[in-house]
N, CA, C and O atoms as a GROMACS GRO file, in nm:
protein
  540
    1MET      N    1   0.082  -0.151   0.047
    1MET     CA    2  -0.054  -0.022  -0.008
    1MET      C    3   0.066   0.116   0.017
    1MET      O    4   0.176   0.094   0.066
    2PHE      N    5   0.020   0.264  -0.027
    2PHE     CA    6   0.118   0.354  -0.074
    2PHE      C    7   0.081   0.461  -0.008
    2PHE      O    8  -0.028   0.513  -0.034
    3GLU      N    9   0.191   0.528   0.117
    3GLU     CA   10   0.152   0.579   0.210
    3GLU      C   11   0.115   0.746   0.152
    3GLU      O   12   0.070   0.832   0.228
    4THR      N   13   0.148   0.773  -0.014
    4THR     CA   14   0.129   0.914  -0.023
    4THR      C   15   0.100   0.892  -0.250
    4THR      O   16   0.118   0.787  -0.313
    5GLU      N   17   0.066   0.990  -0.294
    5GLU     CA   18   0.032   0.988  -0.449
    5GLU      C   19   0.183   0.967  -0.494
    5GLU      O   20   0.214   0.867  -0.560
    6HIS      N   21   0.305   1.093  -0.447
    6HIS     CA   22   0.384   1.088  -0.488
    6HIS      C   23   0.487   0.938  -0.548
    6HIS      O   24   0.545   0.901  -0.650
    7GLU      N   25   0.444   0.863  -0.329
    7GLU     CA   26   0.532   0.782  -0.343
    7GLU      C   27   0.476   0.600  -0.569
    7GLU      O   28   0.534   0.528  -0.650
    8MET      N   29   0.325   0.652  -0.524
    8MET     CA   30   0.208   0.585  -0.628
    8MET      C   31   0.290   0.650  -0.755
    8MET      O   32   0.312   0.567  -0.843
    9SER      N   33   0.341   0.788  -0.781
    9SER     CA   34   0.348   0.812  -0.941
    9SER      C   35   0.473   0.754  -0.916
    9SER      O   36   0.473   0.649  -0.980
   10LEU      N   37   0.584   0.768  -0.854
   10LEU     CA   38   0.678   0.655  -0.851
   10LEU      C   39   0.716   0.537  -0.939
   10LEU      O   40   0.781   0.508  -1.039
   11ARG      N   41   0.653   0.492  -0.860
   11ARG     CA   42   0.645   0.324  -0.890
   11ARG      C   43   0.558   0.338  -1.020
   11ARG      O   44   0.582   0.270  -1.120
   12PHE      N   45   0.419   0.462  -1.008
   12PHE     CA   46   0.347   0.348  -1.193
   12PHE      C   47   0.477   0.423  -1.215
   12PHE      O   48   0.585   0.380  -1.175
   13GLU      N   49   0.462   0.544  -1.284
   13GLU     CA   50   0.647   0.576  -1.342
   13GLU      C   51   0.742   0.474  -1.351
   13GLU      O   52   0.801   0.497  -1.457
   14LYS      N   53   0.804   0.344  -1.284
   14LYS     CA   54   0.879   0.242  -1.333
   14LYS      C   55   0.869   0.116  -1.394
   14LYS      O   56   0.950   0.040  -1.448
   15TYR      N   57   0.688   0.113  -1.362
   15TYR     CA   58   0.584   0.009  -1.390
   15TYR      C   59   0.609   0.026  -1.560
   15TYR      O   60   0.670  -0.058  -1.625
   16LEU      N   61   0.551   0.153  -1.618
   16LEU     CA   62   0.587   0.250  -1.723
   16LEU      C   63   0.687   0.229  -1.808
   16LEU      O   64   0.676   0.237  -1.930
   17LYS      N   65   0.783   0.202  -1.752
   17LYS     CA   66   0.917   0.276  -1.820
   17LYS      C   67   0.967   0.126  -1.840
   17LYS      O   68   1.017   0.099  -1.950
   18SER      N   69   0.958   0.023  -1.739
   18SER     CA   70   0.975  -0.135  -1.804
   18SER      C   71   0.883  -0.222  -1.845
   18SER      O   72   0.876  -0.344  -1.832
   19ASN      N   73   0.809  -0.140  -1.900
   19ASN     CA   74   0.671  -0.250  -1.920
   19ASN      C   75   0.723  -0.208  -2.051
   19ASN      O   76   0.792  -0.283  -2.120
   20PHE      N   77   0.673  -0.035  -2.100
   20PHE     CA   78   0.654   0.022  -2.257
   20PHE      C   79   0.818   0.091  -2.310
   20PHE      O   80   0.850   0.126  -2.423
   21GLY      N   81   0.882   0.092  -2.212
   21GLY     CA   82   1.018   0.182  -2.282
   21GLY      C   83   0.998   0.392  -2.233
   21GLY      O   84   0.951   0.436  -2.128
   22ASN      N   85   1.036   0.451  -2.317
   22ASN     CA   86   0.981   0.618  -2.260
   22ASN      C   87   0.912   0.654  -2.318
   22ASN      O   88   0.912   0.777  -2.328
   23THR      N   89   0.787   0.562  -2.413
   23THR     CA   90   0.747   0.639  -2.442
   23THR      C   91   0.643   0.706  -2.398
   23THR      O   92   0.536   0.656  -2.431
   24TYR      N   93   0.634   0.839  -2.310
   24TYR     CA   94   0.520   0.898  -2.217
   24TYR      C   95   0.542   1.012  -2.194
   24TYR      O   96   0.648   1.060  -2.235
   25LEU      N   97   0.471   1.072  -2.140
   25LEU     CA   98   0.537   1.232  -2.059
   25LEU      C   99   0.458   1.238  -1.913
   25LEU      O  100   0.354   1.172  -1.907
   26LYS      N  101   0.492   1.296  -1.820
   26LYS     CA  102   0.486   1.318  -1.678
   26LYS      C  103   0.368   1.459  -1.706
   26LYS      O  104   0.346   1.506  -1.817
   27GLU      N  105   0.308   1.505  -1.581
   27GLU     CA  106   0.263   1.584  -1.574
   27GLU      C  107   0.297   1.660  -1.726
   27GLU      O  108   0.398   1.731  -1.737
   28HIS      N  109   0.231   1.644  -1.805
   28HIS     CA  110   0.307   1.760  -1.942
   28HIS      C  111   0.182   1.851  -1.880
   28HIS      O  112   0.085   1.817  -1.813
   29PRO      N  113   0.230   2.000  -1.938
   29PRO     CA  114   0.161   2.081  -1.882
   29PRO      C  115   0.063   2.202  -1.989
   29PRO      O  116   0.157   2.235  -2.061
   30GLY      N  117  -0.027   2.262  -2.029
   30GLY     CA  118  -0.057   2.346  -2.121
   30GLY      C  119  -0.149   2.310  -2.185
   30GLY      O  120  -0.170   2.376  -2.286
   31LEU      N  121  -0.277   2.153  -2.148
   31LEU     CA  122  -0.363   2.065  -2.194
   31LEU      C  123  -0.469   2.186  -2.099
   31LEU      O  124  -0.473   2.288  -2.029
   32PHE      N  125  -0.527   2.101  -2.150
   32PHE     CA  126  -0.698   2.098  -2.054
   32PHE      C  127  -0.616   2.061  -1.948
   32PHE      O  128  -0.503   2.055  -1.997
   33GLY      N  129  -0.608   2.022  -1.790
   33GLY     CA  130  -0.541   1.953  -1.723
   33GLY      C  131  -0.390   1.947  -1.724
   33GLY      O  132  -0.336   1.959  -1.834
   34VAL      N  133  -0.324   1.932  -1.631
   34VAL     CA  134  -0.287   1.797  -1.630
   34VAL      C  135  -0.279   1.666  -1.644
   34VAL      O  136  -0.391   1.616  -1.629
   35PRO      N  137  -0.221   1.611  -1.660
   35PRO     CA  138  -0.235   1.439  -1.612
   35PRO      C  139  -0.122   1.420  -1.592
   35PRO      O  140  -0.029   1.489  -1.633
   36ASP      N  141  -0.113   1.285  -1.498
   36ASP     CA  142  -0.022   1.222  -1.438
   36ASP      C  143   0.039   1.198  -1.504
   36ASP      O  144   0.126   1.284  -1.523
   37PHE      N  145   0.046   1.084  -1.584
   37PHE     CA  146   0.110   1.006  -1.738
   37PHE      C  147  -0.017   1.092  -1.862
   37PHE      O  148  -0.125   1.145  -1.836
   38VAL      N  149   0.049   1.076  -1.989
   38VAL     CA  150   0.042   1.022  -2.091
   38VAL      C  151   0.114   0.926  -2.123
   38VAL      O  152   0.232   0.905  -2.092
   39PHE      N  153   0.021   0.849  -2.204
   39PHE     CA  154   0.148   0.810  -2.331
   39PHE      C  155   0.051   0.731  -2.423
   39PHE      O  156  -0.062   0.682  -2.416
   40TYR      N  157   0.165   0.745  -2.521
   40TYR     CA  158   0.118   0.772  -2.668
   40TYR      C  159   0.213   0.628  -2.740
   40TYR      O  160   0.316   0.570  -2.706
   41ALA      N  161   0.107   0.609  -2.868
   41ALA     CA  162   0.189   0.460  -2.954
   41ALA      C  163   0.166   0.552  -3.133
   41ALA      O  164   0.076   0.618  -3.186
   42LYS      N  165   0.277   0.515  -3.164
   42LYS     CA  166   0.269   0.526  -3.402
   42LYS      C  167   0.263   0.420  -3.376
   42LYS      O  168   0.312   0.320  -3.322
   43GLN      N  169   0.152   0.485  -3.454
   43GLN     CA  170   0.127   0.380  -3.592
   43GLN      C  171   0.068   0.401  -3.757
   43GLN      O  172  -0.030   0.416  -3.830
   44GLN      N  173   0.174   0.391  -3.751
   44GLN     CA  174   0.218   0.477  -3.922
   44GLN      C  175   0.208   0.563  -3.941
   44GLN      O  176   0.296   0.647  -3.924
   45GLN      N  177   0.086   0.586  -3.988
   45GLN     CA  178   0.079   0.767  -3.941
   45GLN      C  179   0.002   0.876  -3.868
   45GLN      O  180  -0.015   0.996  -3.891
   46GLU      N  181  -0.037   0.796  -3.776
   46GLU     CA  182  -0.123   0.749  -3.645
   46GLU      C  183  -0.045   0.807  -3.510
   46GLU      O  184   0.078   0.800  -3.507
   47ILE      N  185  -0.110   0.857  -3.414
   47ILE     CA  186  -0.026   0.886  -3.267
   47ILE      C  187  -0.162   0.854  -3.182
   47ILE      O  188  -0.253   0.937  -3.176
   48SER      N  189  -0.168   0.739  -3.123
   48SER     CA  190  -0.296   0.743  -3.018
   48SER      C  191  -0.219   0.788  -2.811
   48SER      O  192  -0.121   0.765  -2.740
   49PHE      N  193  -0.329   0.847  -2.809
   49PHE     CA  194  -0.257   0.893  -2.660
   49PHE      C  195  -0.373   0.858  -2.574
   49PHE      O  196  -0.494   0.874  -2.591
   50ILE      N  197  -0.266   0.782  -2.429
   50ILE     CA  198  -0.440   0.722  -2.272
   50ILE      C  199  -0.325   0.846  -2.173
   50ILE      O  200  -0.203   0.859  -2.162
   51SER      N  201  -0.452   0.918  -2.114
   51SER     CA  202  -0.391   0.978  -2.021
   51SER      C  203  -0.423   0.864  -1.910
   51SER      O  204  -0.490   0.761  -1.906
   52PHE      N  205  -0.314   0.961  -1.795
   52PHE     CA  206  -0.360   0.849  -1.654
   52PHE      C  207  -0.331   0.949  -1.563
   52PHE      O  208  -0.254   1.044  -1.549
   53GLU      N  209  -0.446   0.877  -1.492
   53GLU     CA  210  -0.418   1.067  -1.337
   53GLU      C  211  -0.486   0.920  -1.238
   53GLU      O  212  -0.576   0.845  -1.274
   54LEU      N  213  -0.414   0.916  -1.113
   54LEU     CA  214  -0.328   0.837  -1.004
   54LEU      C  215  -0.417   0.918  -0.894
   54LEU      O  216  -0.467   1.030  -0.879
   55LYS      N  217  -0.405   0.782  -0.820
   55LYS     CA  218  -0.526   0.892  -0.709
   55LYS      C  219  -0.542   0.765  -0.593
   55LYS      O  220  -0.577   0.651  -0.625
   56LEU      N  221  -0.515   0.797  -0.484
   56LEU     CA  222  -0.524   0.687  -0.384
   56LEU      C  223  -0.644   0.659  -0.306
   56LEU      O  224  -0.662   0.571  -0.223
   57LYS      N  225  -0.716   0.743  -0.345
   57LYS     CA  226  -0.885   0.754  -0.247
   57LYS      C  227  -0.982   0.802  -0.354
   57LYS      O  228  -1.080   0.742  -0.399
   58ASN      N  229  -0.931   0.935  -0.390
   58ASN     CA  230  -1.080   1.004  -0.475
   58ASN      C  231  -1.078   0.979  -0.601
   58ASN      O  232  -1.028   1.039  -0.697
   59TRP      N  233  -1.131   0.896  -0.593
   59TRP     CA  234  -1.223   0.846  -0.745
   59TRP      C  235  -1.248   0.865  -0.758
   59TRP      O  236  -1.246   0.831  -0.876
   60LYS      N  237  -1.409   1.018  -0.735
   60LYS     CA  238  -1.450   1.044  -0.782
   60LYS      C  239  -1.375   1.227  -0.883
   60LYS      O  240  -1.404   1.265  -0.997
   61ARG      N  241  -1.275   1.296  -0.772
   61ARG     CA  242  -1.222   1.378  -0.839
   61ARG      C  243  -1.100   1.296  -0.942
   61ARG      O  244  -1.049   1.384  -1.011
   62ALA      N  245  -1.055   1.193  -0.968
   62ALA     CA  246  -0.983   1.162  -1.015
   62ALA      C  247  -1.058   1.124  -1.142
   62ALA      O  248  -0.978   1.102  -1.233
   63ALA      N  249  -1.238   1.104  -1.194
   63ALA     CA  250  -1.296   1.085  -1.295
   63ALA      C  251  -1.335   1.206  -1.340
   63ALA      O  252  -1.403   1.222  -1.442
   64LYS      N  253  -1.298   1.284  -1.277
   64LYS     CA  254  -1.357   1.476  -1.333
   64LYS      C  255  -1.270   1.493  -1.378
   64LYS      O  256  -1.294   1.546  -1.486
   65GLN      N  257  -1.111   1.471  -1.356
   65GLN     CA  258  -0.954   1.481  -1.381
   65GLN      C  259  -0.980   1.422  -1.538
   65GLN      O  260  -0.965   1.471  -1.650
   66ALA      N  261  -1.019   1.312  -1.496
   66ALA     CA  262  -0.944   1.230  -1.641
   66ALA      C  263  -1.036   1.222  -1.823
   66ALA      O  264  -1.009   1.199  -1.941
   67PHE      N  265  -1.152   1.257  -1.736
   67PHE     CA  266  -1.297   1.292  -1.801
   67PHE      C  267  -1.215   1.429  -1.899
   67PHE      O  268  -1.188   1.398  -2.015
   68ARG      N  269  -1.180   1.564  -1.856
   68ARG     CA  270  -1.078   1.609  -1.865
   68ARG      C  271  -0.985   1.604  -2.000
   68ARG      O  272  -0.965   1.705  -2.068
   69TYR      N  273  -0.928   1.471  -2.033
   69TYR     CA  274  -0.840   1.393  -2.076
   69TYR      C  275  -0.874   1.401  -2.208
   69TYR      O  276  -0.816   1.461  -2.298
   70LYS      N  277  -1.013   1.307  -2.213
   70LYS     CA  278  -1.045   1.342  -2.280
   70LYS      C  279  -1.062   1.423  -2.432
   70LYS      O  280  -1.097   1.369  -2.536
   71SER      N  281  -1.038   1.520  -2.418
   71SER     CA  282  -1.003   1.664  -2.528
   71SER      C  283  -0.889   1.614  -2.570
   71SER      O  284  -0.893   1.634  -2.691
   72PHE      N  285  -0.765   1.547  -2.541
   72PHE     CA  286  -0.713   1.564  -2.619
   72PHE      C  287  -0.591   1.424  -2.605
   72PHE      O  288  -0.471   1.421  -2.634
   73SER      N  289  -0.687   1.311  -2.547
   73SER     CA  290  -0.627   1.158  -2.500
   73SER      C  291  -0.794   1.081  -2.558
   73SER      O  292  -0.910   1.116  -2.537
   74ASN      N  293  -0.711   0.919  -2.666
   74ASN     CA  294  -0.776   0.927  -2.703
   74ASN      C  295  -0.850   0.768  -2.611
   74ASN      O  296  -0.893   0.676  -2.680
   75ILE      N  297  -0.853   0.763  -2.526
   75ILE     CA  298  -0.876   0.676  -2.373
   75ILE      C  299  -0.798   0.762  -2.274
   75ILE      O  300  -0.697   0.826  -2.304
   76ALA      N  301  -0.853   0.758  -2.157
   76ALA     CA  302  -0.832   0.795  -2.023
   76ALA      C  303  -0.899   0.718  -1.925
   76ALA      O  304  -1.015   0.681  -1.908
   77TYR      N  305  -0.749   0.700  -1.841
   77TYR     CA  306  -0.755   0.575  -1.728
   77TYR      C  307  -0.783   0.706  -1.549
   77TYR      O  308  -0.747   0.817  -1.513
   78VAL      N  309  -0.854   0.609  -1.504
   78VAL     CA  310  -0.815   0.649  -1.301
   78VAL      C  311  -0.798   0.480  -1.270
   78VAL      O  312  -0.862   0.377  -1.289
   79VAL      N  313  -0.644   0.533  -1.197
   79VAL     CA  314  -0.592   0.454  -1.145
   79VAL      C  315  -0.556   0.484  -1.062
   79VAL      O  316  -0.465   0.567  -1.060
   80ILE      N  317  -0.626   0.418  -0.922
   80ILE     CA  318  -0.627   0.389  -0.742
   80ILE      C  319  -0.560   0.319  -0.694
   80ILE      O  320  -0.480   0.228  -0.713
   81GLY      N  321  -0.614   0.385  -0.614
   81GLY     CA  322  -0.459   0.243  -0.476
   81GLY      C  323  -0.493   0.127  -0.479
   81GLY      O  324  -0.428   0.039  -0.424
   82ILE      N  325  -0.517   0.122  -0.493
   82ILE     CA  326  -0.562  -0.088  -0.430
   82ILE      C  327  -0.681  -0.077  -0.320
   82ILE      O  328  -0.796  -0.110  -0.348
   83SER      N  329  -0.643  -0.030  -0.199
   83SER     CA  330  -0.702  -0.002  -0.060
   83SER      C  331  -0.834   0.064  -0.137
   83SER      O  332  -0.933   0.034  -0.070
   84SER      N  333  -0.861   0.120  -0.222
   84SER     CA  334  -0.938   0.257  -0.294
   84SER      C  335  -1.032   0.190  -0.376
   84SER      O  336  -1.146   0.234  -0.394
   85ALA      N  337  -0.969   0.034  -0.450
   85ALA     CA  338  -1.121   0.009  -0.610
   85ALA      C  339  -1.179  -0.047  -0.527
   85ALA      O  340  -1.160  -0.138  -0.607
   86GLY      N  341  -1.238  -0.093  -0.438
   86GLY     CA  342  -1.399  -0.161  -0.472
   86GLY      C  343  -1.465   0.009  -0.408
   86GLY      O  344  -1.584   0.035  -0.424
   87ALA      N  345  -1.379   0.101  -0.344
   87ALA     CA  346  -1.536   0.226  -0.374
   87ALA      C  347  -1.497   0.259  -0.540
   87ALA      O  348  -1.559   0.359  -0.577
   88ALA      N  349  -1.486   0.252  -0.553
   88ALA     CA  350  -1.465   0.277  -0.726
   88ALA      C  351  -1.543   0.155  -0.817
   88ALA      O  352  -1.598   0.162  -0.927
   89MET      N  353  -1.530   0.081  -0.757
   89MET     CA  354  -1.627  -0.051  -0.854
   89MET      C  355  -1.751  -0.039  -0.814
   89MET      O  356  -1.857  -0.029  -0.874
   90ASN      N  357  -1.724  -0.040  -0.712
   90ASN     CA  358  -1.938   0.049  -0.643
   90ASN      C  359  -2.008   0.119  -0.758
   90ASN      O  360  -2.101   0.084  -0.832
   91ASN      N  361  -1.914   0.262  -0.749
   91ASN     CA  362  -1.942   0.311  -0.845
   91ASN      C  363  -1.900   0.288  -1.057
   91ASN      O  364  -1.889   0.385  -1.131
   92ILE      N  365  -1.891   0.181  -1.091
   92ILE     CA  366  -1.875   0.204  -1.209
   92ILE      C  367  -1.907   0.207  -1.279
   92ILE      O  368  -1.849   0.210  -1.387
   93ASP      N  369  -2.063   0.207  -1.250
   93ASP     CA  370  -2.178   0.252  -1.358
   93ASP      C  371  -2.088   0.440  -1.425
   93ASP      O  372  -2.070   0.522  -1.515
   94HIS      N  373  -2.075   0.413  -1.340
   94HIS     CA  374  -2.006   0.618  -1.311
   94HIS      C  375  -1.937   0.688  -1.480
   94HIS      O  376  -1.970   0.780  -1.554
   95PHE      N  377  -1.795   0.549  -1.482
   95PHE     CA  378  -1.684   0.553  -1.527
   95PHE      C  379  -1.748   0.490  -1.689
   95PHE      O  380  -1.704   0.514  -1.801
   96LYS      N  381  -1.847   0.419  -1.655
   96LYS     CA  382  -1.891   0.351  -1.727
   96LYS      C  383  -1.939   0.442  -1.831
   96LYS      O  384  -1.916   0.418  -1.950
   97LYS      N  385  -2.027   0.579  -1.781
   97LYS     CA  386  -2.139   0.688  -1.813
   97LYS      C  387  -2.049   0.742  -1.903
   97LYS      O  388  -2.035   0.817  -1.999
   98TYR      N  389  -2.011   0.692  -1.852
   98TYR     CA  390  -1.894   0.901  -1.920
   98TYR      C  391  -1.739   0.771  -2.010
   98TYR      O  392  -1.664   0.853  -2.063
   99ASN      N  393  -1.693   0.661  -2.031
   99ASN     CA  394  -1.607   0.626  -2.098
   99ASN      C  395  -1.468   0.638  -2.023
   99ASN      O  396  -1.369   0.656  -2.094
  100ILE      N  397  -1.450   0.630  -1.879
  100ILE     CA  398  -1.330   0.590  -1.842
  100ILE      C  399  -1.298   0.497  -1.830
  100ILE      O  400  -1.340   0.405  -1.759
  101GLY      N  401  -1.184   0.508  -1.927
  101GLY     CA  402  -1.167   0.392  -1.731
  101GLY      C  403  -1.057   0.348  -1.616
  101GLY      O  404  -0.954   0.398  -1.569
  102LEU      N  405  -1.122   0.248  -1.598
  102LEU     CA  406  -1.029   0.249  -1.423
  102LEU      C  407  -0.972   0.104  -1.413
  102LEU      O  408  -1.006  -0.012  -1.438
  103ALA      N  409  -0.864   0.173  -1.363
  103ALA     CA  410  -0.736   0.069  -1.265
  103ALA      C  411  -0.705   0.034  -1.201
  103ALA      O  412  -0.710   0.136  -1.133
  104SER      N  413  -0.665  -0.036  -1.136
  104SER     CA  414  -0.620  -0.072  -1.000
  104SER      C  415  -0.476  -0.088  -0.994
  104SER      O  416  -0.438  -0.174  -1.073
  105PHE      N  417  -0.376  -0.029  -0.921
  105PHE     CA  418  -0.251  -0.010  -0.924
  105PHE      C  419  -0.140  -0.057  -0.770
  105PHE      O  420  -0.115   0.052  -0.719
  106ASP      N  421  -0.103  -0.116  -0.725
  106ASP     CA  422  -0.032  -0.164  -0.596
  106ASP      C  423   0.170  -0.129  -0.481
  106ASP      O  424   0.284  -0.085  -0.462
  107SER      N  425   0.128  -0.155  -0.471
  107SER     CA  426   0.255  -0.110  -0.422
  107SER      C  427   0.463  -0.282  -0.504
  107SER      O  428   0.582  -0.313  -0.520
  108ASN      N  429   0.257  -0.312  -0.517
  108ASN     CA  430   0.424  -0.399  -0.585
  108ASN      C  431   0.426  -0.449  -0.739
  108ASN      O  432   0.499  -0.528  -0.798
  109ASN      N  433   0.314  -0.371  -0.779
  109ASN     CA  434   0.360  -0.329  -0.949
  109ASN      C  435   0.269  -0.411  -0.976
  109ASN      O  436   0.296  -0.501  -1.055
  110TYR      N  437   0.118  -0.401  -0.909
  110TYR     CA  438   0.011  -0.551  -0.959
  110TYR      C  439  -0.088  -0.372  -1.002
  110TYR      O  440  -0.147  -0.288  -0.934
  111PHE      N  441  -0.050  -0.392  -1.170
  111PHE     CA  442  -0.200  -0.342  -1.220
  111PHE      C  443  -0.270  -0.430  -1.271
  111PHE      O  444  -0.238  -0.543  -1.309
  112GLU      N  445  -0.390  -0.365  -1.272
  112GLU     CA  446  -0.570  -0.486  -1.308
  112GLU      C  447  -0.629  -0.330  -1.381
  112GLU      O  448  -0.639  -0.230  -1.310
  113ILE      N  449  -0.660  -0.329  -1.512
  113ILE     CA  450  -0.756  -0.223  -1.545
  113ILE      C  451  -0.954  -0.309  -1.542
  113ILE      O  452  -1.037  -0.362  -1.617
  114LEU      N  453  -0.937  -0.276  -1.426
  114LEU     CA  454  -1.115  -0.321  -1.394
  114LEU      C  455  -1.223  -0.305  -1.412
  114LEU      O  456  -1.311  -0.361  -1.346
  115PHE      N  457  -1.259  -0.157  -1.584
  115PHE     CA  458  -1.382  -0.107  -1.632
  115PHE      C  459  -1.256  -0.062  -1.792
  115PHE      O  460  -1.181   0.035  -1.789
  116LYS      N  461  -1.265  -0.155  -1.902
  116LYS     CA  462  -1.167  -0.104  -2.031
  116LYS      C  463  -1.230  -0.053  -2.127
  116LYS      O  464  -1.276  -0.126  -2.215
  117PRO      N  465  -1.250   0.134  -2.130
  117PRO     CA  466  -1.338   0.186  -2.198
  117PRO      C  467  -1.302   0.230  -2.323
  117PRO      O  468  -1.184   0.261  -2.336
  118GLU      N  469  -1.384   0.242  -2.433
  118GLU     CA  470  -1.441   0.203  -2.623
  118GLU      C  471  -1.242   0.364  -2.627
  118GLU      O  472  -1.187   0.452  -2.560
  119ILE      N  473  -1.234   0.304  -2.730
  119ILE     CA  474  -1.127   0.430  -2.764
  119ILE      C  475  -1.169   0.532  -2.860
  119ILE      O  476  -1.209   0.477  -2.963
  120ASN      N  477  -1.176   0.656  -2.867
  120ASN     CA  478  -1.262   0.778  -2.887
  120ASN      C  479  -1.120   0.877  -2.995
  120ASN      O  480  -0.999   0.891  -3.014
  121GLU      N  481  -1.228   0.912  -3.028
  121GLU     CA  482  -1.086   0.998  -3.100
  121GLU      C  483  -1.138   1.167  -3.013
  121GLU      O  484  -1.254   1.193  -2.983
  122PRO      N  485  -1.039   1.243  -2.993
  122PRO     CA  486  -1.002   1.321  -2.841
  122PRO      C  487  -1.122   1.417  -2.908
  122PRO      O  488  -1.158   1.422  -3.025
  123TYR      N  489  -1.165   1.482  -2.803
  123TYR     CA  490  -1.300   1.577  -2.811
  123TYR      C  491  -1.236   1.690  -2.907
  123TYR      O  492  -1.283   1.716  -3.018
  124SER      N  493  -1.088   1.773  -2.834
  124SER     CA  494  -1.010   1.883  -2.929
  124SER      C  495  -0.869   1.792  -3.048
  124SER      O  496  -0.786   1.702  -3.034
  125GLU      N  497  -0.910   1.876  -3.148
  125GLU     CA  498  -0.804   1.824  -3.253
  125GLU      C  499  -0.692   1.946  -3.234
  125GLU      O  500  -0.578   1.931  -3.277
  126ASN      N  501  -0.741   2.084  -3.155
  126ASN     CA  502  -0.652   2.152  -3.141
  126ASN      C  503  -0.504   2.071  -3.010
  126ASN      O  504  -0.385   2.042  -3.005
  127LEU      N  505  -0.615   2.069  -2.940
  127LEU     CA  506  -0.529   1.987  -2.788
  127LEU      C  507  -0.471   1.829  -2.849
  127LEU      O  508  -0.439   1.717  -2.810
  128LYS      N  509  -0.475   1.852  -2.883
  128LYS     CA  510  -0.474   1.630  -2.972
  128LYS      C  511  -0.308   1.699  -3.039
  128LYS      O  512  -0.190   1.672  -3.018
  129GLN      N  513  -0.381   1.797  -3.127
  129GLN     CA  514  -0.207   1.864  -3.259
  129GLN      C  515  -0.071   1.899  -3.134
  129GLN      O  516   0.051   1.888  -3.120
  130LYS      N  517  -0.173   1.938  -3.078
  130LYS     CA  518  -0.102   2.011  -2.959
  130LYS      C  519  -0.012   1.912  -2.845
  130LYS      O  520   0.056   1.924  -2.743
  131LEU      N  521  -0.043   1.851  -2.902
  131LEU     CA  522   0.055   1.691  -2.740
  131LEU      C  523   0.134   1.638  -2.868
  131LEU      O  524   0.248   1.613  -2.830
  132ILE      N  525   0.121   1.613  -2.997
  132ILE     CA  526   0.151   1.553  -3.085
  132ILE      C  527   0.275   1.669  -3.100
  132ILE      O  528   0.383   1.614  -3.079
  133ASN      N  529   0.283   1.753  -3.117
  133ASN     CA  530   0.374   1.875  -3.207
  133ASN      C  531   0.524   1.858  -2.983
  133ASN      O  532   0.625   1.908  -2.934
  134THR      N  533   0.441   1.779  -2.960
  134THR     CA  534   0.579   1.691  -2.823
  134THR      C  535   0.593   1.688  -2.798
  134THR      O  536   0.645   1.731  -2.695
  135VAL      N  537   0.554   1.575  -2.899
  135VAL     CA  538   0.621   1.348  -2.849
  135VAL      C  539   0.752   1.329  -2.995
  135VAL      O  540   0.814   1.223  -3.009
   0.00000   0.00000   0.00000
């Protein structure tokens, strides 16, 4: 179990790096909100973005933030500490309604997708292009 969100963030960054290399941005400013991480994948001429908002407990606040990230991301996830995953799962309809992914993560680097959202085009082509220009 994590004691702080900072500790969770450091561990999650190591998880991303070891599984996906350096294809992510950390706390990238200048968008509609500041996501904890934005993973990107290049496929031929297209770039897809997945945003992650990490929270130890407050899934409701994280969901609001993740919803904003859909303005520049194809998918947005709330990553909740494992001890609070039950509370978030009790409200899974909220994640389904707004098409926001839900995952849990623990201090043993166990990452589990609890709800996988549909892939969509970002709401704002301008913000997506601004992100593309940085990768």
